[in-house]
Structures are given as structure tokens and as C-alpha cells.
Backbone of each chain as ProteinMPNN parsed JSONL, in Angstrom:
{"seq_chain_A": "MVRVRVLAFAAVRDLLGEHRLEIELEDGSRVGAAWDRLAAGHERLAALRPSVRVARNGRIVSFEERIADGDELALLPPVGGG", "coords_chain_A": {"N_chain_A": [[178.16, 185.233, 147.645], [177.214, 182.619, 145.355], [178.516, 179.627, 144.096], [178.233, 177.698, 141.262], [178.17, 174.616, 139.438], [177.868, 174.12, 136.026], [176.368, 172.056, 133.661], [176.212, 171.435, 130.266], [174.292, 170.23, 127.546], [174.093, 168.573, 124.338], [172.498, 170.52, 121.866], [172.603, 172.862, 123.366], [175.097, 172.732, 124.571], [176.71, 172.794, 122.275], [176.21, 175.412, 121.337], [177.02, 176.937, 123.487], [179.621, 176.231, 123.609], [180.98, 174.847, 125.504], [181.035, 172.026, 127.704], [181.084, 171.866, 130.429], [181.107, 174.131, 133.02], [181.902, 176.716, 135.432], [180.066, 179.03, 137.353], [179.582, 182.161, 139.071], [177.212, 183.573, 141.208], [174.982, 186.046, 142.607], [174.099, 185.789, 146.095], [171.142, 183.998, 146.878], [170.211, 183.835, 144.325], [168.226, 182.754, 141.506], [167.429, 179.898, 139.407], [166.846, 180.914, 136.878], [168.482, 183.159, 136.745], [170.989, 182.121, 136.43], [170.745, 180.969, 133.931], [170.245, 183.309, 132.45], [172.675, 184.628, 132.723], [174.401, 182.971, 131.265], [173.276, 183.037, 128.744], [173.402, 185.624, 128.022], [173.8, 188.084, 125.606], [173.907, 186.208, 123.675], [172.262, 185.333, 121.202], [171.215, 183.062, 119.783], [171.42, 181.017, 121.641], [169.868, 182.069, 123.73], [167.405, 181.977, 122.536], [166.649, 179.374, 122.859], [165.538, 179.079, 125.315], [162.684, 178.635, 125.928], [162.402, 175.914, 125.4], [164.228, 174.577, 126.918], [164.979, 172.593, 129.734], [165.842, 172.627, 133.194], [167.914, 170.831, 135.347], [168.418, 170.611, 138.74], [170.876, 169.464, 140.697], [170.244, 166.914, 139.707], [167.478, 166.836, 139.574], [164.545, 167.89, 137.947], [163.756, 171.296, 137.837], [161.996, 174.448, 138.336], [162.531, 177.608, 136.63], [162.393, 179.42, 138.588], [163.378, 178.401, 140.878], [165.455, 178.6, 143.764], [169.013, 178.752, 143.934], [171.841, 177.078, 145.392], [175.072, 177.318, 146.969], [177.518, 175.312, 145.445], [175.814, 173.769, 143.946], [174.795, 171.623, 141.206], [173.911, 172.412, 138.047], [172.104, 171.299, 135.33], [171.693, 171.775, 131.925], [169.14, 171.053, 129.871], [168.233, 170.321, 126.724], [165.406, 169.56, 124.499], [164.748, 166.061, 124.587], [166.188, 163.143, 122.919], [166.419, 160.39, 122.962], [166.586, 156.791, 122.336]], "CA_chain_A": [[178.107, 184.661, 146.299], [177.097, 181.161, 145.232], [179.282, 179.104, 142.971], [177.561, 176.491, 140.787], [178.717, 173.935, 138.263], [176.858, 174.022, 134.98], [176.602, 171.057, 132.617], [175.386, 171.718, 129.091], [174.192, 169.053, 126.682], [173.571, 168.604, 122.973], [172.507, 171.808, 121.171], [173.0, 173.913, 124.313], [176.554, 172.623, 124.694], [177.319, 173.264, 121.028], [176.113, 176.866, 121.247], [177.808, 177.497, 124.578], [181.024, 175.944, 123.331], [181.564, 174.113, 126.63], [180.146, 171.062, 128.355], [181.109, 172.008, 131.881], [181.708, 175.399, 133.434], [181.48, 177.177, 136.756], [179.719, 180.445, 137.381], [179.289, 182.726, 140.387], [176.024, 184.423, 141.179], [174.619, 186.648, 143.892], [173.351, 184.958, 147.041], [169.694, 184.042, 146.685], [169.866, 183.813, 142.898], [167.386, 181.657, 141.038], [167.917, 179.185, 138.221], [166.73, 181.807, 135.723], [169.618, 184.084, 136.712], [172.118, 181.361, 135.871], [170.5, 180.883, 132.484], [170.412, 184.64, 131.85], [174.111, 184.915, 132.665], [175.029, 182.197, 130.187], [172.688, 183.364, 127.443], [173.532, 187.065, 127.773], [174.511, 188.432, 124.385], [173.996, 185.029, 122.817], [170.893, 185.285, 120.706], [170.756, 181.712, 119.413], [171.243, 180.261, 122.88], [168.727, 182.662, 124.436], [166.176, 181.555, 121.862], [166.299, 178.01, 123.265], [165.009, 179.025, 126.68], [161.367, 178.001, 126.118], [162.428, 174.455, 125.263], [165.247, 173.985, 127.789], [164.65, 172.326, 131.129], [167.035, 172.649, 134.039], [167.941, 169.915, 136.489], [169.277, 171.051, 139.84], [171.326, 168.265, 141.41], [169.6, 165.714, 139.188], [166.015, 166.902, 139.624], [164.033, 168.999, 137.133], [163.191, 172.379, 138.665], [161.554, 175.601, 137.552], [163.522, 178.685, 136.556], [162.22, 180.233, 139.801], [164.013, 177.713, 142.018], [166.687, 179.22, 144.266], [170.174, 177.873, 143.868], [172.71, 177.142, 146.561], [176.489, 177.122, 146.698], [177.897, 173.915, 145.195], [174.824, 173.068, 143.116], [175.067, 171.268, 139.818], [172.773, 172.717, 137.177], [172.25, 170.694, 134.007], [170.824, 172.421, 130.942], [168.671, 169.914, 129.086], [167.339, 170.604, 125.595], [164.459, 168.454, 124.267], [165.507, 164.812, 124.531], [166.089, 162.393, 121.655], [166.896, 159.012, 123.16], [165.863, 155.691, 121.715]], "C_chain_A": [[177.893, 183.154, 146.365], [177.829, 180.736, 143.96], [178.614, 177.8, 142.53], [178.273, 175.921, 139.569], [177.58, 173.781, 137.254], [177.282, 172.957, 133.969], [175.655, 171.348, 131.463], [175.433, 170.528, 128.146], [173.685, 169.409, 125.285], [173.627, 170.02, 122.38], [172.954, 172.939, 122.091], [174.522, 173.916, 124.462], [177.238, 173.161, 123.439], [177.325, 174.792, 120.957], [176.975, 177.548, 122.309], [179.297, 177.285, 124.342], [181.715, 175.18, 124.441], [180.545, 173.153, 127.209], [180.006, 171.366, 129.833], [181.765, 173.342, 132.22], [181.211, 175.772, 134.816], [181.141, 178.646, 136.657], [179.424, 180.861, 138.815], [178.128, 183.681, 140.265], [175.794, 184.999, 142.573], [173.93, 185.627, 144.794], [171.858, 185.094, 146.744], [169.263, 184.0, 145.231], [169.006, 182.6, 142.563], [167.979, 181.044, 139.776], [167.908, 180.1, 136.99], [167.903, 182.757, 135.599], [170.849, 183.392, 136.125], [171.966, 181.268, 134.354], [170.768, 182.239, 131.817], [171.89, 185.0, 131.713], [174.746, 184.231, 131.459], [174.547, 182.643, 128.808], [172.858, 184.838, 127.08], [174.348, 187.308, 126.504], [174.632, 187.28, 123.403], [172.599, 184.702, 122.309], [170.385, 183.854, 120.443], [170.551, 180.843, 120.645], [170.003, 180.773, 123.626], [167.406, 182.173, 123.845], [165.733, 180.153, 122.288], [165.57, 177.949, 124.599], [163.642, 178.349, 126.814], [161.407, 176.476, 126.073], [163.407, 173.783, 126.225], [164.688, 173.773, 129.186], [165.951, 172.299, 131.916], [166.876, 171.642, 135.167], [168.911, 170.489, 137.517], [169.601, 169.821, 140.672], [170.495, 167.036, 141.013], [168.089, 165.72, 139.186], [165.552, 168.103, 138.812], [163.38, 170.038, 138.037], [162.72, 173.51, 137.751], [162.662, 176.658, 137.54], [163.435, 179.599, 137.785], [162.92, 179.633, 141.019], [165.287, 178.452, 142.446], [167.828, 178.224, 144.206], [171.061, 178.099, 145.078], [174.153, 176.865, 146.148], [176.771, 175.63, 146.485], [176.902, 173.137, 144.348], [175.403, 172.662, 141.763], [173.795, 171.54, 139.022], [173.042, 172.098, 135.818], [171.228, 171.322, 133.075], [170.44, 171.381, 129.893], [167.748, 170.362, 127.952], [166.379, 169.424, 125.394], [165.209, 167.155, 123.963], [165.257, 164.04, 123.229], [166.571, 160.958, 121.77], [166.048, 157.99, 122.428], [166.082, 155.626, 120.22]], "O_chain_A": [[178.332, 182.494, 147.307], [177.766, 181.389, 142.918], [178.448, 176.89, 143.343], [178.889, 176.643, 138.785], [176.476, 173.363, 137.6], [178.414, 172.962, 133.484], [174.448, 171.49, 131.656], [176.476, 169.9, 127.967], [172.964, 170.386, 125.081], [174.684, 170.651, 122.389], [173.614, 173.876, 121.641], [175.151, 174.974, 124.478], [178.223, 173.894, 123.526], [178.324, 175.395, 120.565], [177.577, 178.594, 122.064], [180.129, 178.06, 124.814], [182.907, 174.89, 124.343], [179.344, 173.425, 127.207], [178.947, 171.155, 130.424], [182.864, 173.635, 131.749], [180.228, 175.219, 135.31], [181.822, 179.414, 135.977], [179.067, 180.039, 139.659], [178.062, 184.494, 139.342], [176.33, 184.513, 143.569], [173.261, 184.713, 144.312], [171.378, 186.175, 146.401], [168.074, 184.116, 144.933], [169.051, 181.572, 143.237], [168.898, 181.591, 139.166], [168.828, 180.071, 136.172], [168.29, 183.129, 134.491], [171.643, 184.008, 135.413], [172.921, 181.46, 133.601], [171.418, 182.318, 130.775], [172.306, 185.597, 130.72], [175.528, 184.837, 130.726], [175.302, 182.631, 127.836], [172.508, 185.258, 125.977], [175.455, 186.79, 126.359], [175.368, 187.363, 122.42], [171.864, 183.911, 122.901], [169.274, 183.495, 120.833], [169.626, 180.032, 120.694], [169.187, 179.979, 124.094], [166.423, 181.98, 124.56], [164.573, 179.785, 122.098], [165.045, 176.903, 124.978], [163.453, 177.555, 127.736], [160.539, 175.817, 126.645], [163.419, 172.557, 126.339], [164.02, 174.641, 129.748], [167.016, 171.99, 131.381], [165.852, 171.601, 135.849], [170.059, 170.808, 137.209], [168.717, 169.213, 141.275], [170.1, 166.233, 141.859], [167.469, 164.716, 138.834], [166.088, 169.202, 138.958], [162.558, 169.707, 138.891], [163.008, 173.524, 136.554], [163.602, 176.604, 138.333], [164.301, 180.448, 137.994], [163.039, 180.279, 142.06], [166.088, 178.871, 141.611], [167.643, 177.023, 144.4], [171.038, 179.159, 145.703], [174.412, 176.255, 145.11], [176.313, 174.79, 147.259], [177.125, 171.961, 144.061], [176.352, 173.26, 141.256], [172.74, 170.967, 139.295], [174.089, 172.342, 135.217], [170.042, 171.393, 133.396], [171.28, 170.893, 129.136], [166.603, 170.741, 128.199], [166.525, 168.395, 126.053], [166.169, 167.14, 123.192], [164.26, 164.254, 122.54], [167.069, 160.379, 120.804], [164.945, 158.282, 121.964], [165.536, 154.747, 119.553]]}, "seq_chain_B": "MFRIGGAPIDPRELEAGLADPAYGGVVTFLGVVRDRADDGRRVDGLHYESYEPMALAEFAAIAAEAHERFGTVRLAIAHRVGDLQVGEIAVAVVAAARHRGTAFDACRYAIDELKRRAPIWKKERYADGEQAWKANAC", "coords_chain_B": {"N_chain_B": [[170.727, 146.255, 135.928], [170.237, 148.426, 134.461], [171.696, 150.388, 132.07], [174.131, 152.484, 130.561], [176.265, 153.185, 127.951], [179.267, 152.974, 125.911], [179.785, 150.571, 124.722], [178.867, 147.912, 122.431], [175.463, 146.759, 122.442], [174.241, 143.791, 123.819], [171.562, 141.949, 123.347], [170.883, 139.355, 124.114], [172.368, 138.907, 126.379], [171.185, 140.692, 128.141], [168.639, 139.579, 128.294], [169.277, 137.128, 129.435], [170.044, 137.97, 131.909], [167.668, 138.464, 133.144], [166.503, 136.083, 133.423], [164.322, 133.725, 134.858], [162.74, 131.093, 136.44], [160.076, 131.481, 137.059], [159.117, 133.311, 135.328], [157.434, 133.442, 132.42], [157.046, 134.953, 130.197], [158.854, 136.869, 127.986], [159.729, 139.878, 126.642], [161.413, 141.616, 124.153], [162.506, 144.727, 123.079], [164.172, 146.326, 120.464], [165.881, 149.193, 119.483], [167.041, 150.33, 116.49], [169.612, 151.779, 114.489], [168.535, 153.677, 111.805], [168.703, 154.06, 108.179], [167.643, 156.271, 107.106], [166.478, 159.572, 107.749], [163.572, 161.0, 109.371], [162.635, 162.858, 107.581], [163.461, 161.845, 105.242], [166.077, 162.189, 104.491], [169.306, 160.83, 103.762], [170.993, 158.925, 106.153], [174.106, 158.596, 107.713], [174.937, 157.797, 110.193], [174.522, 157.887, 113.804], [174.945, 160.045, 116.639], [175.034, 159.725, 120.075], [174.453, 161.222, 123.242], [174.415, 161.457, 126.854], [173.009, 162.535, 129.994], [174.272, 161.003, 132.277], [173.951, 160.042, 135.113], [171.398, 160.991, 135.745], [169.858, 159.944, 133.712], [170.064, 157.186, 134.187], [168.779, 157.065, 136.642], [166.267, 157.756, 135.788], [165.62, 155.567, 134.162], [165.357, 153.625, 136.152], [163.211, 154.665, 137.578], [161.188, 154.542, 135.668], [160.997, 151.783, 135.327], [160.056, 151.055, 137.851], [157.58, 152.293, 137.81], [156.339, 150.86, 135.753], [156.128, 148.389, 136.925], [154.342, 148.954, 138.944], [152.079, 149.699, 137.476], [151.455, 147.525, 135.758], [151.825, 145.13, 137.027], [153.741, 142.418, 138.468], [156.897, 142.627, 137.176], [160.058, 142.487, 135.589], [162.616, 144.625, 134.433], [165.087, 145.274, 131.971], [167.163, 147.763, 130.814], [169.036, 149.249, 128.317], [171.188, 151.645, 126.876], [173.005, 152.924, 124.164], [175.796, 155.173, 123.912], [177.744, 157.704, 122.215], [179.288, 157.287, 118.959], [177.335, 155.782, 116.468], [176.735, 153.319, 113.946], [174.692, 152.799, 111.014], [172.285, 150.283, 111.468], [173.233, 149.373, 113.88], [172.446, 148.575, 117.322], [170.765, 150.882, 119.22], [169.255, 151.143, 121.498], [167.95, 148.976, 123.996], [165.229, 147.291, 125.411], [164.175, 145.067, 127.748], [161.608, 143.084, 128.967], [160.454, 141.041, 131.511], [158.061, 138.788, 132.665], [155.427, 136.996, 134.416], [153.466, 136.321, 132.573], [152.719, 136.93, 129.059], [151.207, 139.266, 128.542], [151.649, 141.238, 130.526], [154.379, 141.543, 130.145], [154.57, 142.543, 127.489], [153.106, 144.959, 127.786], [154.636, 146.327, 129.724], [157.093, 146.566, 128.455], [156.492, 148.157, 126.232], [155.588, 150.449, 127.542], [157.941, 151.218, 128.858], [159.825, 151.82, 126.779], [158.486, 153.876, 125.475], [158.291, 155.832, 127.508], [160.989, 156.215, 128.078], [161.854, 157.406, 125.695], [160.437, 159.736, 125.86], [161.298, 161.083, 128.173], [163.914, 160.466, 129.213], [167.114, 161.842, 129.835], [168.722, 161.967, 127.211], [170.402, 162.456, 124.167], [170.301, 162.86, 120.609], [172.227, 163.024, 117.718], [171.917, 163.417, 114.318], [173.885, 162.226, 111.662], [174.389, 163.134, 108.462], [174.546, 161.865, 105.08], [175.513, 163.792, 103.414], [177.32, 165.152, 104.884], [176.435, 167.04, 106.682], [175.134, 167.678, 110.014], [172.736, 167.263, 112.69], [171.034, 167.951, 115.745], [168.403, 165.963, 116.973], [165.234, 166.033, 118.271], [162.901, 163.951, 120.051], [159.617, 163.351, 118.838], [156.979, 164.118, 120.787]], "CA_chain_B": [[169.884, 146.048, 134.739], [170.113, 149.696, 133.738], [173.06, 150.579, 131.591], [174.4, 153.438, 129.487], [177.688, 153.071, 127.686], [179.717, 152.99, 124.528], [179.98, 149.219, 124.183], [177.698, 147.364, 121.744], [174.45, 146.136, 123.303], [173.974, 142.37, 123.538], [170.225, 141.685, 123.905], [170.837, 138.021, 124.75], [172.923, 139.043, 127.722], [170.16, 141.349, 128.965], [167.575, 138.584, 128.529], [169.789, 136.124, 130.374], [170.09, 138.601, 133.232], [166.32, 138.475, 133.726], [165.982, 134.712, 133.414], [163.739, 133.31, 136.13], [161.789, 130.031, 136.085], [158.694, 131.914, 137.282], [158.738, 134.252, 134.278], [157.232, 132.732, 131.162], [156.926, 135.886, 129.076], [159.979, 137.808, 127.876], [159.583, 140.704, 125.446], [162.588, 142.458, 123.91], [162.424, 145.754, 122.039], [165.457, 146.89, 120.06], [165.876, 150.363, 118.613], [168.201, 150.157, 115.617], [169.886, 152.989, 113.699], [167.975, 153.628, 110.447], [169.513, 154.742, 107.164], [166.94, 157.476, 106.636], [165.83, 160.412, 108.749], [162.128, 161.061, 109.153], [162.366, 163.685, 106.4], [163.927, 161.147, 104.044], [167.519, 162.374, 104.216], [170.12, 159.635, 104.029], [171.754, 159.044, 107.401], [175.311, 157.751, 107.807], [175.029, 157.27, 111.551], [174.008, 158.749, 114.869], [175.779, 160.258, 117.824], [174.186, 159.895, 121.261], [175.073, 161.556, 124.522], [173.435, 161.411, 127.938], [173.344, 163.005, 131.34], [174.175, 159.608, 132.689], [173.335, 159.695, 136.411], [169.966, 161.276, 135.726], [169.226, 158.995, 132.789], [169.949, 155.892, 134.869], [167.72, 157.212, 137.651], [164.999, 157.765, 135.046], [165.357, 154.165, 133.792], [164.89, 152.917, 137.353], [161.879, 155.183, 137.903], [160.269, 154.0, 134.658], [160.802, 150.361, 135.642], [159.21, 150.984, 139.047], [156.221, 152.657, 137.38], [155.793, 149.742, 134.974], [155.809, 147.362, 137.914], [153.14, 149.4, 139.639], [150.936, 149.747, 136.559], [151.114, 146.307, 135.019], [152.026, 143.928, 137.833], [155.125, 141.996, 138.674], [157.678, 142.594, 135.944], [161.428, 142.981, 135.721], [163.041, 145.287, 133.201], [166.479, 145.633, 131.696], [167.194, 148.858, 129.841], [170.413, 149.629, 127.973], [171.264, 152.643, 125.808], [174.352, 153.261, 123.704], [176.199, 156.568, 123.668], [178.867, 157.788, 121.287], [178.971, 157.208, 117.529], [176.759, 154.503, 116.027], [176.541, 153.141, 112.511], [173.407, 152.244, 110.59], [172.145, 148.859, 111.764], [173.607, 149.05, 115.254], [171.393, 148.721, 118.332], [170.943, 152.082, 120.043], [168.573, 150.955, 122.775], [167.272, 147.697, 124.197], [164.381, 147.17, 126.598], [163.708, 143.693, 127.932], [160.659, 142.958, 130.066], [160.164, 139.643, 131.841], [156.937, 138.689, 133.604], [154.872, 135.635, 134.441], [152.732, 136.095, 131.33], [153.118, 137.839, 127.988], [150.501, 140.55, 128.542], [152.383, 142.175, 131.372], [155.694, 141.802, 129.541], [154.366, 143.456, 126.357], [152.689, 146.279, 128.275], [155.743, 146.977, 130.425], [158.135, 146.878, 127.476], [156.005, 149.303, 125.459], [155.583, 151.618, 128.428], [159.312, 151.635, 129.172], [160.492, 152.48, 125.652], [157.797, 155.153, 125.227], [158.673, 156.799, 128.54], [162.414, 156.526, 127.875], [161.975, 158.371, 124.596], [159.793, 160.984, 126.241], [161.85, 161.824, 129.305], [165.294, 160.214, 129.647], [168.022, 162.872, 129.309], [169.605, 161.391, 126.198], [170.249, 163.264, 122.961], [170.712, 162.182, 119.372], [172.605, 163.87, 116.585], [171.95, 162.679, 113.057], [174.976, 162.567, 110.739], [173.848, 162.857, 107.139], [175.508, 161.44, 104.057], [176.119, 164.966, 102.77], [178.295, 165.765, 105.79], [175.798, 167.869, 107.705], [174.602, 166.968, 111.178], [171.748, 168.054, 113.436], [170.391, 167.332, 116.916], [167.002, 165.649, 116.69], [164.427, 165.719, 119.456], [161.792, 163.033, 119.798], [158.281, 163.927, 118.764], [156.166, 163.575, 121.885]], "C_chain_B": [[169.713, 147.323, 133.93], [171.517, 150.136, 133.352], [173.105, 151.637, 130.493], [175.893, 153.347, 129.21], [177.999, 152.999, 126.209], [179.855, 151.621, 123.901], [178.718, 148.735, 123.474], [176.761, 146.651, 122.721], [174.233, 144.688, 122.854], [172.625, 141.998, 124.16], [170.144, 140.338, 124.627], [171.354, 138.091, 126.185], [171.894, 139.687, 128.661], [169.048, 140.362, 129.304], [168.031, 137.558, 129.565], [169.799, 136.683, 131.799], [168.74, 138.611, 133.928], [165.74, 137.066, 133.872], [165.532, 134.292, 134.808], [162.692, 132.253, 135.793], [160.329, 130.432, 136.286], [158.19, 132.803, 136.149], [158.653, 133.548, 132.932], [157.119, 133.641, 129.957], [158.086, 136.856, 129.077], [159.835, 138.551, 126.561], [160.802, 141.61, 125.331], [162.277, 143.449, 122.805], [163.833, 146.233, 121.752], [165.212, 148.104, 119.178], [167.175, 150.351, 117.823], [168.368, 151.404, 114.747], [169.429, 152.775, 112.255], [168.865, 154.371, 109.457], [168.835, 155.987, 106.595], [166.388, 158.253, 107.811], [164.342, 160.451, 108.438], [161.773, 161.898, 107.924], [162.946, 163.071, 105.126], [165.416, 161.302, 103.752], [168.286, 161.104, 104.561], [171.017, 159.888, 105.24], [172.934, 158.072, 107.378], [175.412, 157.089, 109.17], [174.495, 158.269, 112.538], [175.073, 158.928, 115.942], [174.832, 160.49, 118.996], [175.032, 160.386, 122.426], [173.989, 161.567, 125.589], [173.956, 162.168, 129.147], [173.184, 161.747, 132.185], [173.527, 159.36, 134.052], [171.824, 159.92, 136.411], [169.227, 160.303, 134.805], [169.059, 157.626, 133.459], [168.863, 155.941, 135.944], [166.349, 157.182, 136.985], [164.636, 156.341, 134.61], [164.749, 153.422, 134.989], [163.472, 153.364, 137.717], [160.838, 154.605, 136.944], [159.966, 152.532, 134.956], [159.886, 150.203, 136.85], [157.761, 151.31, 138.689], [155.563, 151.507, 136.623], [155.328, 148.627, 135.914], [154.482, 147.681, 138.61], [151.897, 149.323, 138.745], [150.488, 148.379, 136.072], [151.269, 145.03, 135.822], [153.491, 143.536, 137.846], [155.864, 141.827, 137.349], [159.08, 143.084, 136.261], [161.872, 143.526, 134.382], [164.552, 145.437, 133.152], [166.447, 146.697, 130.604], [168.65, 149.233, 129.591], [170.374, 150.605, 126.812], [172.722, 152.91, 125.469], [174.559, 154.764, 123.732], [177.44, 156.544, 122.781], [178.387, 157.659, 119.849], [178.48, 155.817, 117.154], [176.584, 154.503, 114.519], [175.128, 152.625, 112.251], [173.397, 150.742, 110.886], [172.53, 148.483, 113.178], [172.435, 149.294, 116.203], [171.705, 149.937, 119.197], [170.359, 151.888, 121.432], [167.94, 149.568, 122.819], [166.474, 147.769, 125.484], [163.904, 145.731, 126.654], [162.787, 143.671, 129.149], [160.36, 141.478, 130.272], [159.084, 139.61, 132.912], [156.387, 137.265, 133.565], [154.185, 135.318, 133.116], [153.036, 137.201, 130.319], [152.468, 139.213, 128.066], [151.253, 141.606, 129.332], [153.721, 142.538, 130.737], [155.571, 142.76, 128.355], [154.036, 144.862, 126.842], [153.867, 147.027, 128.889], [156.841, 147.397, 129.449], [157.744, 148.129, 126.688], [156.034, 150.581, 126.301], [157.006, 152.137, 128.62], [159.978, 152.339, 127.992], [159.812, 153.82, 125.358], [158.228, 156.215, 126.241], [160.142, 157.182, 128.414], [162.566, 157.599, 126.806], [161.419, 159.732, 124.985], [160.614, 161.768, 127.263], [163.277, 161.521, 129.717], [166.227, 161.27, 129.035], [169.131, 162.268, 128.438], [169.334, 162.17, 124.914], [170.893, 162.581, 121.773], [171.049, 163.206, 118.308], [172.656, 162.992, 115.347], [173.114, 163.183, 112.208], [174.527, 162.151, 109.35], [174.956, 162.524, 106.142], [176.195, 162.633, 103.399], [177.08, 165.715, 103.702], [177.686, 166.654, 106.857], [175.394, 167.023, 108.901], [173.66, 167.879, 111.952], [171.219, 167.26, 114.62], [168.92, 167.129, 116.601], [166.283, 165.286, 117.98], [163.347, 164.724, 119.067], [160.48, 163.792, 119.712], [157.446, 163.305, 119.875], [154.948, 164.449, 122.087]], "O_chain_B": [[169.121, 147.311, 132.851], [172.406, 150.243, 134.196], [172.242, 151.684, 129.617], [176.7, 153.425, 130.136], [177.101, 152.968, 125.367], [180.024, 151.507, 122.687], [177.612, 149.104, 123.868], [177.2, 146.029, 123.688], [174.065, 144.407, 121.667], [172.547, 141.758, 125.364], [169.432, 140.196, 125.621], [170.841, 137.419, 127.08], [171.751, 139.284, 129.816], [168.572, 140.308, 130.438], [167.27, 137.171, 130.452], [169.589, 135.952, 132.766], [168.664, 138.75, 135.148], [164.633, 136.886, 134.379], [166.245, 134.472, 135.796], [161.837, 132.492, 134.94], [159.435, 129.787, 135.738], [156.986, 133.027, 136.018], [159.662, 133.114, 132.376], [157.097, 133.168, 128.821], [158.29, 137.587, 130.046], [159.82, 137.941, 125.492], [161.178, 142.287, 126.288], [161.836, 143.065, 121.721], [164.602, 146.514, 122.671], [164.424, 148.044, 118.234], [168.266, 150.361, 118.393], [167.384, 152.009, 114.321], [169.858, 151.842, 111.576], [169.679, 155.208, 109.847], [169.377, 156.665, 105.723], [165.885, 157.664, 108.767], [163.903, 159.996, 107.382], [160.736, 161.677, 107.298], [162.928, 163.693, 104.065], [165.954, 160.63, 102.873], [167.962, 160.4, 105.518], [171.697, 160.909, 105.337], [172.782, 156.891, 107.067], [175.906, 155.969, 109.296], [174.067, 159.363, 112.168], [175.961, 158.095, 116.126], [173.942, 161.337, 118.929], [176.192, 160.001, 122.569], [172.801, 161.671, 125.283], [175.154, 162.406, 129.302], [172.116, 161.467, 132.728], [172.623, 158.529, 134.141], [171.068, 159.145, 136.998], [168.103, 159.894, 135.096], [168.019, 156.984, 133.307], [168.121, 154.977, 136.132], [165.389, 156.65, 137.542], [163.47, 155.952, 134.681], [163.765, 152.695, 134.855], [162.638, 152.55, 138.114], [159.742, 154.227, 137.359], [158.821, 152.093, 134.85], [159.034, 149.315, 136.87], [156.831, 150.685, 139.198], [154.384, 151.213, 136.821], [154.279, 148.015, 135.714], [153.636, 146.813, 138.827], [150.816, 148.938, 139.19], [149.292, 148.102, 135.983], [150.887, 143.956, 135.356], [154.352, 144.231, 137.307], [155.501, 140.995, 136.517], [159.272, 143.975, 137.089], [161.553, 142.97, 133.331], [165.203, 145.694, 134.165], [165.772, 146.532, 129.587], [169.404, 149.499, 130.527], [169.61, 150.416, 125.866], [173.56, 153.097, 126.351], [173.609, 155.535, 123.592], [178.093, 155.512, 122.618], [177.215, 157.896, 119.556], [179.111, 154.81, 117.473], [176.322, 155.535, 113.9], [174.465, 152.092, 113.14], [174.358, 150.028, 110.598], [172.195, 147.392, 113.639], [171.552, 150.106, 115.927], [172.762, 150.017, 119.824], [170.891, 152.396, 122.419], [167.459, 149.057, 121.807], [166.962, 148.24, 126.512], [163.295, 145.236, 125.705], [163.136, 144.17, 130.218], [160.052, 140.757, 129.323], [159.171, 140.302, 133.927], [156.836, 136.437, 132.772], [154.296, 134.208, 132.595], [153.541, 138.266, 130.675], [153.086, 140.215, 127.704], [151.464, 142.724, 128.862], [154.146, 143.692, 130.781], [156.371, 143.687, 128.224], [154.615, 145.84, 126.369], [154.076, 148.208, 128.614], [157.445, 148.458, 129.603], [158.552, 149.038, 126.5], [156.445, 151.643, 125.835], [157.25, 153.342, 128.553], [160.635, 153.362, 128.187], [160.488, 154.794, 125.029], [158.497, 157.359, 125.874], [160.503, 158.341, 128.619], [163.303, 158.57, 126.98], [161.881, 160.761, 124.493], [160.624, 162.998, 127.223], [163.829, 162.271, 130.523], [166.134, 161.557, 127.842], [170.276, 162.091, 128.856], [168.189, 162.502, 124.608], [171.871, 161.844, 121.895], [170.278, 164.124, 118.029], [173.337, 161.967, 115.318], [173.312, 164.387, 112.049], [174.311, 160.969, 109.085], [176.126, 162.854, 106.339], [177.31, 162.516, 102.891], [177.59, 166.779, 103.353], [178.351, 166.988, 107.838], [175.32, 165.798, 108.809], [173.765, 169.103, 111.885], [170.984, 166.056, 114.52], [168.268, 168.006, 116.035], [166.671, 164.356, 118.687], [162.929, 164.658, 117.911], [160.267, 164.765, 120.436], [157.235, 162.093, 119.893], [154.127, 164.172, 122.962]]}, "name": "protein", "num_of_chains": 2, "seq": "MVRVRVLAFAAVRDLLGEHRLEIELEDGSRVGAAWDRLAAGHERLAALRPSVRVARNGRIVSFEERIADGDELALLPPVGGGMFRIGGAPIDPRELEAGLADPAYGGVVTFLGVVRDRADDGRRVDGLHYESYEPMALAEFAAIAAEAHERFGTVRLAIAHRVGDLQVGEIAVAVVAAARHRGTAFDACRYAIDELKRRAPIWKKERYADGEQAWKANAC"}
């Protein structure tokens, strides 16, 4: 199993109800599996997937990227700075 | 020179931090909280949050790109987080270069790129009590 820390921001955090959580996934899991776990049964959150980007340890990656034990995944909705 | 925090932004302090006798052009952009949303709704204030380590890394990357594109330039970038009132400074970008052209170009590039890609989010708080996250149009 791999254990990852998930950080959620803005609309994603509001829908998830938490800013920071830990999840466990099968070895060899990809970023998409982490998203699917969090969005399972959560229609409004699941609907955000096309617009959400994921940063793995501070770098934007694709949903196909493999994750490793101890990773930090940040779920980033469309930005609104400035 | 790259800062994210809850304290009010002091543009003069940022400008002073870039002061250099070789730099004759200093351009400062300030983004200030407006009292109206783009759709005309009255806004009481904004709430900003950031993924701070990544946002600061993005500021540094943007500054390096500006340097590469426009020539020797130094940038200071500061963004507020937390609750802001109408009229407060949400973001400041200061560019200092030998001449004004480079400073204007770098300042414009930095604020445009910040709005496009820095992991910072804005929630509008409306006068009627509602609130909504607002993404930048890019």
C-alpha cells in the first residue's frame, strides 16, 4: 500500500469538507485513482475533474502519473489570484 | 522578494527592496479589491488562499522567465491571503530595470502569468451574504 497526503483547495476543499487528509491506495496506483477514491459517490466533486489539476510534490502531473508512498498530492481547481 | 501572507502589502517597501543606482526604471502594478464583480454584483470583500510553497516557486519561475525574455530586470511579487476589504491591495508586482521598456514589459508579463498559473484562489463575498469562488478568465 502507498499512503499519500492530500491537500484540497478552494472549491475542492469546500466540497470535500477537509483541507488535508491522508489516504491509502494499492501499490502502483496512479493519481487518477486517488481522485476517484475521493470523488466516489460525490457527484458535485466528481464533476470538477475536467478542470482540476493535480500537483504531486509541488509539480503539476497528469492523472496517469504513478504515486509513491509519502507523496503530497494537491488538488488545484482553476486559479483566481491577482 | 516573493511573498505571500496576511499582512497588508506596502508597495513602497517592495520598491525600496529593489532600489539600485543602475536601475532607472521602476514599474509598480497594484491589484486592488473592487466593489463590483464582473457581473455587476456588489462585493463586500474577497477571501484569498494559496498553496504557498508552489505559489512562491511559481513567482520565482515567472521572474526568471521575465529576465530571460526582456533583459536584466528584478521583480518583487507579493500577494495577500485571508480576508480583504474593498480598496485593499491584493497583489503587487514591482519591476526594476535599467530602462522603462524592460520594466513595463516584465511587470505586465509577471502579473499576467501570476493570474494565469499561480496556485492562488479568490472567493467573492457579496453584499447579499452569498459567496463564490471565482477563477480568472484566461
